[in-house]
C-alpha positions in Angstrom: 218.8 84.9 -84.8 215.6 86.1 -83.2 215.9 88.3 -80.3 213.4 86.8 -77.5 210.8 89.5 -76.2 210.5 88.7 -72.4 206.4 88.6 -71.4 205.8 91.3 -69.0 203.2 89.9 -66.5 200.0 91.8 -66.3 199.7 94.7 -63.4 197.1 94.2 -60.7 196.7 95.9 -57.5 198.7 93.9 -56.1 201.7 93.7 -58.0 201.4 97.3 -59.1 204.1 98.8 -56.6 206.6 96.1 -57.6 206.5 97.9 -61.2 207.1 101.3 -59.5 210.6 102.7 -59.7 210.4 105.7 -58.1 207.5 105.3 -55.7 206.3 108.7 -56.1 203.8 108.2 -53.4 206.3 108.4 -50.7 208.6 111.7 -51.9 205.0 113.5 -50.6 202.8 114.4 -48.0 199.2 116.2 -48.1 197.5 117.5 -45.1 193.5 118.7 -45.7 193.3 122.1 -44.2 190.2 124.1 -43.9 188.9 126.4 -46.6 190.4 129.3 -46.9 188.1 132.3 -47.2 189.9 135.4 -45.3 193.1 137.5 -46.2 194.3 136.3 -42.8 193.6 132.7 -44.0 196.0 133.3 -47.2 198.0 135.4 -45.0 199.3 132.3 -43.4 198.6 130.0 -46.9 201.3 132.6 -48.2 203.7 132.1 -44.9 203.3 128.1 -45.4 204.3 128.4 -49.5 207.3 130.5 -48.5 209.0 127.3 -47.1 210.9 125.3 -49.6 208.6 122.1 -51.4 205.6 123.2 -50.2 202.9 123.9 -52.5 198.7 123.9 -52.3 196.1 122.8 -54.1 192.3 122.4 -54.3 190.4 119.3 -55.5 187.1 118.0 -55.0 187.7 116.7 -51.7 188.8 120.3 -50.7 191.7 122.3 -49.9 195.3 120.5 -49.1 198.6 121.4 -48.3 201.3 119.1 -50.2 204.9 119.0 -48.9 207.1 117.5 -51.0 209.5 115.8 -49.2 211.0 111.9 -49.4 210.1 109.5 -46.6 213.0 108.9 -44.4 212.5 105.3 -44.8 212.4 105.2 -48.6 215.5 103.1 -49.2 217.8 103.4 -52.6 215.3 100.6 -54.5 212.7 102.4 -54.0 211.5 99.9 -51.1 210.3 100.8 -47.8 212.9 100.1 -45.0 210.2 99.2 -42.3 207.4 98.0 -44.5 206.5 95.2 -42.1 205.9 98.0 -38.9 205.0 101.0 -41.6 202.2 103.2 -39.9 198.6 102.5 -41.1 198.4 105.2 -43.6 200.7 103.5 -45.4 198.8 100.5 -45.3 195.7 102.3 -46.0 197.2 103.6 -49.4 195.1 103.1 -52.2 197.3 102.1 -55.7 194.5 102.4 -58.0 194.5 105.6 -58.7 198.4 106.3 -57.6 201.1 108.0 -59.7 202.4 105.1 -61.2 202.2 106.6 -64.4 203.9 110.4 -63.3 203.8 112.8 -60.7 200.6 115.1 -60.6 200.3 118.3 -62.1 198.5 121.3 -62.3 195.6 119.8 -64.4 195.0 117.3 -61.5 193.7 119.6 -59.5 190.9 122.6 -59.5 193.1 124.9 -57.9 196.9 124.5 -58.0 199.9 126.9 -56.4 203.2 125.4 -56.8 204.9 128.4 -54.8 204.8 131.8 -52.9 204.1 134.0 -56.3 201.1 132.0 -57.8 199.4 132.1 -54.7 199.8 135.7 -54.1 198.5 136.5 -57.5 195.6 134.8 -57.0 195.4 137.0 -53.5 195.4 140.1 -55.7 193.0 138.9 -58.1 190.9 137.8 -55.1 191.2 140.5 -52.7 190.9 143.8 -54.1 192.4 145.1 -50.8 195.3 143.2 -50.6 198.0 144.9 -51.0 196.7 147.1 -48.3 196.0 144.4 -45.9 198.5 146.2 -43.4 198.0 149.5 -43.5 
């Protein structure tokens, strides 16, 4: 007996979300921030990265805080529990450049700081007097 291999429909922007099993786009939020320039700016970012699941990145659009925190409306089957009344930002989400193939990583950004230590290292290189800033 020959095994029958089911034919998968083509993945399109209209049906792509139904194939996604991790709902990665619903497990984080980003917030654009002003470009950090001063030691004070970076010191504030260090405080922010001191919080669990908070990261920082820079891409072609600027600097962003990345908070890895699952949406409270995401159900166990990865569907939205409030889909019909979801916020406008969710409605505007474009899945053309989404994480369907997997979450973003350091290679996707010009600068990526996954934790406090990585940003601290960057600050020490950028500002030669970094460790004396409170003296």
